C-alpha positions in Angstrom: 51.1 69.7 47.8 51.4 66.8 45.4 53.7 68.5 43.8 55.7 69.9 47.3 55.6 66.1 47.8 56.9 64.4 44.8 60.1 67.6 45.0 60.8 66.5 48.2 60.6 62.9 47.1 63.3 63.6 44.8 65.4 65.7 47.5 65.2 62.5 50.1 66.7 60.6 47.0 69.6 63.0 45.7 70.3 63.0 49.6 70.6 59.3 50.0 72.9 58.9 46.9 75.3 62.2 47.7 75.4 61.0 51.1 76.3 57.3 49.5 79.0 59.4 47.4 80.6 61.0 50.7 81.2 57.3 52.5 83.4 56.1 49.1 84.9 53.1 50.2 88.4 53.3 48.0 88.7 56.8 49.2 88.1 55.6 52.6 90.5 52.9 52.4 92.8 54.5 50.5 93.4 57.9 53.6 93.8 55.0 56.2 96.6 54.2 54.4 100.1 55.1 54.8 101.9 56.4 51.2 103.7 52.5 51.4 103.6 49.5 53.8 107.0 48.6 55.7 110.3 48.0 54.2 111.1 44.9 53.3 107.6 43.2 53.6 105.5 41.1 51.0 101.9 42.3 51.7 99.1 40.1 50.9 95.7 41.6 50.1 92.2 40.2 51.2 89.2 41.8 51.0 85.7 40.6 51.1 82.1 41.7 52.1 79.7 43.7 49.6 81.9 46.6 49.4 85.0 45.0 49.3 85.7 45.2 45.2 85.7 49.0 45.8 87.8 49.0 49.7 90.5 46.5 47.4 90.5 49.1 44.5 91.6 52.4 47.4 94.3 50.0 48.6 96.2 49.0 45.2 95.3 53.3 44.3 97.1 53.5 47.1 100.0 51.0 47.5 100.1 49.3 44.3 102.8 47.4 42.8 103.9 47.3 46.7 101.0 44.1 46.9 102.0 40.4 46.2 98.5 39.1 45.9 95.4 40.3 45.7 91.9 37.8 46.7 88.5 39.3 46.7 85.4 37.5 47.4 82.2 39.7 47.2 78.2 39.1 45.8 76.8 38.5 42.6 76.5 42.1 40.6 79.1 43.4 42.2 80.3 46.4 40.4 84.8 45.9 39.9 86.6 48.4 38.8 90.5 48.0 38.9 91.7 48.5 35.3 94.7 51.0 35.2 95.7 50.4 38.2 99.9 49.2 39.0 99.9 46.6 40.0 101.8 42.8 40.5 99.5 40.5 39.3 96.1 40.6 38.8 93.6 40.3 41.4 91.4 37.1 41.6 88.1 37.9 42.3 85.7 35.2 44.0 82.0 35.4 44.1 79.3 33.9 46.5 76.2 33.6 47.6 74.0 35.8 49.7 72.1 36.7 52.3 71.9 32.0 51.9 75.5 30.8 51.4 76.4 28.6 48.6 79.2 25.9 47.3 81.4 28.7 46.2 81.0 30.1 49.6 82.8 27.4 50.8 85.1 27.3 48.3 86.1 31.0 48.8 86.7 30.1 52.4 89.6 27.8 51.5 90.6 30.1 48.7 91.1 33.0 51.7 92.6 30.2 53.7 95.5 30.0 51.2 95.7 33.0 50.2 97.2 33.8 53.6 99.4 30.8 54.3 103.3 31.5 53.5 104.0 34.4 54.9 106.9 35.7 56.9 107.0 37.6 60.6 108.2 40.2 58.9 105.5 40.4 56.4 101.3 41.7 56.3 98.1 40.8 55.3 95.7 43.6 54.8 92.2 42.9 55.1 89.7 44.5 53.9 86.4 43.4 55.1 83.1 45.0 55.1 79.2 43.8 55.2 78.2 40.4 54.4 81.2 38.8 54.5 79.8 36.2 57.0 77.6 34.6 53.6 80.3 34.3 51.7 83.3 32.8 54.0 81.6 29.5 54.9 83.9 27.0 56.5 82.0 24.7 59.4 84.1 22.5 61.8 84.5 19.0 60.9 81.4 17.2 61.4 79.3 19.9 59.8 78.5 21.1 56.5 76.6 23.8 54.7 73.1 22.6 55.1 74.0 22.7 58.9 75.3 25.8 58.6 72.4 27.3 57.0 69.5 25.7 59.9 71.8 26.9 62.3 70.9 30.9 60.8 67.6 30.0 59.7 66.5 28.7 62.8 68.2 31.6 64.8 66.8 34.2 62.9 63.4 32.7 63.4 63.7 32.2 66.7 64.0 36.3 67.1 68.0 36.8 68.0 69.4 39.8 67.5 72.2 39.4 64.1 74.9 40.6 67.4 74.0 36.3 68.6 73.8 34.7 65.4 77.5 36.2 64.2 78.6 34.9 67.9 77.4 31.5 66.8 78.3 31.5 63.5 82.2 32.5 65.1 82.0 29.2 67.0 80.9 27.4 64.3 83.8 28.0 61.7 87.0 27.2 60.9 87.7 31.2 58.8 86.1 33.5 61.6 86.3 34.6 64.6 89.7 35.5 64.3 90.9 32.3 62.6 92.0 33.9 59.1 94.2 35.8 61.4 95.7 33.1 63.3 96.3 31.2 59.7 98.3 34.0 58.7 101.0 33.9 61.8 103.3 34.8 62.1 102.6 37.2 59.4 100.9 40.6 60.8 97.3 41.4 59.7 96.0 44.8 59.5 92.3 45.5 59.2 90.5 48.0 57.6 86.4 47.7 58.4 83.1 48.9 57.4 80.3 47.7 59.4 76.9 47.7 58.4 76.0 46.3 62.3 74.2 48.7 64.7 77.3 49.7 67.1 80.2 48.7 64.6 81.8 45.8 66.6 84.8 44.9 64.6 84.5 40.7 66.0 80.8 41.5 64.0 81.6 43.0 61.2 81.6 39.7 58.8 81.7 37.3 62.3 85.4 38.7 62.5 87.6 36.3 60.5 90.6 38.2 61.1 90.1 40.2 64.7 90.6 38.5 67.9 86.6 37.3 69.0 86.5 37.9 72.9 83.0 36.3 73.4 83.0 32.4 74.3 81.8 28.9 73.5 80.1 28.8 76.2 78.1 32.3 75.2 76.9 30.3 71.9 75.7 27.4 74.2 73.5 29.8 75.4 72.4 31.5 72.5 71.3 27.9 71.0 69.6 27.5 74.0 67.7 30.2 74.4 66.5 30.8 70.1 67.3 27.2 68.5 65.3 24.1 68.9 65.9 21.9 71.6 67.0 19.1 68.8 69.2 21.6 67.3 71.3 22.9 70.4 71.9 19.5 71.3 73.4 18.0 68.0 75.5 21.3 68.5 77.0 20.9 71.1 79.8 18.8 71.1 81.1 21.4 68.2 81.6 23.4 70.4 83.1 21.8 73.2 86.9 22.9 72.0 86.2 25.6 69.8 86.9 28.6 71.5 88.2 31.3 68.8 91.6 32.1 68.9 93.5 35.0 69.8 95.8 36.4 67.8 97.8 39.5 68.7 99.8 40.4 65.7 97.1 42.4 64.8 95.2 45.6 64.6 92.2 46.8 63.0 90.0 50.0 62.7 86.8 51.1 61.8 86.6 53.2 58.6 82.8 54.1 58.8 79.7 52.6 59.7 75.9 53.1 59.9 76.1 56.0 62.2 78.2 58.2 59.8 76.2 57.0 56.9 73.2 58.9 58.9 75.7 62.2 59.5 76.5 62.0 56.4 72.6 62.5 55.5 72.5 64.9 58.4 74.6 66.9 56.8 73.4 66.6 53.2 69.5 67.9 54.8 71.0 70.6 56.4 72.9 72.2 53.8 69.9 72.5 51.7 68.1 74.3 54.9 66.4 71.5 56.7 66.5 71.4 60.8 67.6 67.5 61.4 67.6 65.5 64.5 69.4 62.2 63.9 68.2 59.0 66.1 70.1 56.5 67.7 70.0 53.5 65.6 67.4 50.9 65.5 66.1 47.6 64.4 63.3 45.4 65.8 60.4 44.3 63.9 59.3 46.3 60.9 55.8 46.4 61.7 56.8 48.3 64.7 59.2 50.4 63.4 56.6 51.7 60.6 54.5 52.9 63.5 57.3 54.1 65.3 57.9 56.6 61.7 54.0 57.4 61.5 54.4 58.3 65.2 57.2 61.0 64.1 55.9 62.0 60.6 52.6 62.9 62.6 55.0 65.2 64.7 57.0 66.8 63.0 57.2 70.6 61.5 57.4 72.2 58.6 61.3 72.2 56.9 62.1 69.6 59.6 63.7 66.3 59.1 64.6 63.1 60.4 67.5 60.7 59.3 67.9 56.9 61.8 70.2 54.1 60.6 67.9 51.3 60.4 67.9 47.6 60.4 64.4 46.4 60.8 63.4 42.4 60.9 61.2 40.8 58.7 60.2 36.8 59.1 59.3 35.9 56.0 57.2 32.8 54.7 59.1 30.2 52.2 56.7 31.7 49.1 57.4 35.4 48.8 56.9 37.9 46.0 59.8 40.4 45.3 60.6 42.8 47.7 62.7 43.7 50.9 62.6 45.5 53.9 63.4 49.5 52.8 60.9 49.0 50.3 58.0 47.2 52.5 58.1 49.4 55.5 57.7 52.6 52.9 55.2 50.9 51.5 53.2 50.3 54.8 53.3 53.4 55.9 52.4 55.0 52.6 48.6 55.6 52.6 49.0 56.5 56.5 51.8 59.9 56.4 50.6 62.9 56.5 49.9 65.6 53.8 53.6 67.2 53.2 55.6 64.3 54.9 58.0 61.5 52.6 59.7 58.7 54.3 62.8 57.0 52.4 63.5 53.8 53.6 66.9 52.6 51.5 69.2 49.8 51.9 72.7 51.3 51.5 74.0 48.1 49.0 71.9 49.6 46.1 70.0 45.9 46.7 66.5 45.7 48.5 66.3 42.3 49.5 65.2 40.4 46.4 64.0 43.4 44.4 66.1 45.3 41.9 65.9 48.6 43.8 68.1 50.2 46.7 64.1 50.5 48.3 61.9 53.6 48.2 60.8 56.9 49.0 56.9 58.1 49.7 54.3 60.4 50.5 50.8 60.5 51.1 50.1 62.1 46.8 52.2 59.6 45.7 49.5 56.8 46.1 47.4 59.0 44.1 44.1 56.8 43.3 46.1 53.4 43.1 44.0 50.5 44.1 44.5 50.1 47.8 43.4 46.4 47.9 46.6 46.2 45.9 48.8 47.6 48.2 47.4 45.0 51.4 47.9 42.4 49.4 51.7 43.3 48.3 51.6 43.6 51.7 50.1 40.9 52.4 52.6 38.7 50.0 56.0 40.6 50.8 55.9 41.6 46.8 56.3 45.4 47.1 59.1 46.1 44.5 56.1 45.8 41.7 54.4 48.8 43.5 56.8 50.7 43.9 57.5 50.5 40.3 54.2 51.2 39.3 53.9 54.3 41.8 57.0 55.2 40.6 59.0 55.3 44.3 61.5 53.1 43.8 64.8 54.0 44.6 67.2 52.7 42.0 70.3 52.9 42.1 72.5 49.7 40.7 74.5 47.8 43.4 76.7 50.6 45.0 79.9 48.5 46.2 78.6 49.6 50.0 77.1 48.4 52.6 76.1 50.3 55.9 72.9 49.2 56.5 69.8 51.0 55.8 68.7 54.3 56.2 65.1 56.4 56.8 64.5 59.7 56.4 61.4 61.7 57.4 61.3 65.1 56.5 57.9 67.5 55.4 57.7 70.4 53.4 58.7 74.1 54.3 56.5 76.3 55.1 54.9 78.4 52.5 56.0 82.0 52.1 
């Protein structure tokens, strides 16, 4: 059984990598664009997020010398691949911190606003937005600064606010999010192509919607603060929400190219091609401990040759002092010693970087633990330092930064029955 489990873990890791390849951002963008932009239009390309570089490459491969200028804002470590492309001018690439923004995030926001200004009504901004943009583009309203941004986001997350509500507040306490970048581009037309890391894929949630109209209100932002933030913080921010209704730019169009649900479907197709009977569960989030218990219950009921796929974004509330690891690796490690024999669980981050670890996540089974010290596993879970354990066990998934961001993927599978 140990050998069969090891083979199954290798198959799941292959499925994870191949499913990402199917949703290559460059290909998705290139296929979404016509052969040329509108005749006579000046075109400026703006890309932001973890998948920004790959998305920009797709647009440049399609429109090439028609693009007047390109600005790419992405995370540290994201791969770049612009060599061999026809361009009027070399792309400007800015990097900033994620998930906690830094001064570079503010500089990037100023650069983005400058990049889209000065165009006429016949011109076009092609905006390529992917997950991570909220931290990469930060420009608080007058009277607030970068520290305030960090503080309010941290307070909302620690208070249990869903990411949709966190992004709602981010949009209303910003000079670039919530459609404000599109407003700065007026009178030019702004076309947005997006890749979503948000379950449900609402366009205004992806990167907090810098280039799309925002349907939410300042009153809703105040309600979120009142519910999840400390009272003194909510009171201090209230004056900044008095006159901050987001603009509603009309010369825009937006399309979602792929999201978590597509990632799950790609994995399911890969598993089906390998002979598994596959069930896709609805996307989910919530407390990581509850997610672990759900995976274990599903594992116990799983028949041989069956698999379950789910796009999942579990939440871990982390202490200030913690080890290296991430939510995907933590869930996998928490399940490791309790999985039934013959079942493997993969938990992988689509961007290739699970939290502070150097891995995308892990793929585990009961046999992977062998005679490893259970006390060390418990200590690693308590200290949120799962990365070292997975590397010691050989269960880490090492992809390097993928240049994608479609949230996490969980796959459960049981070995085929013996014939």
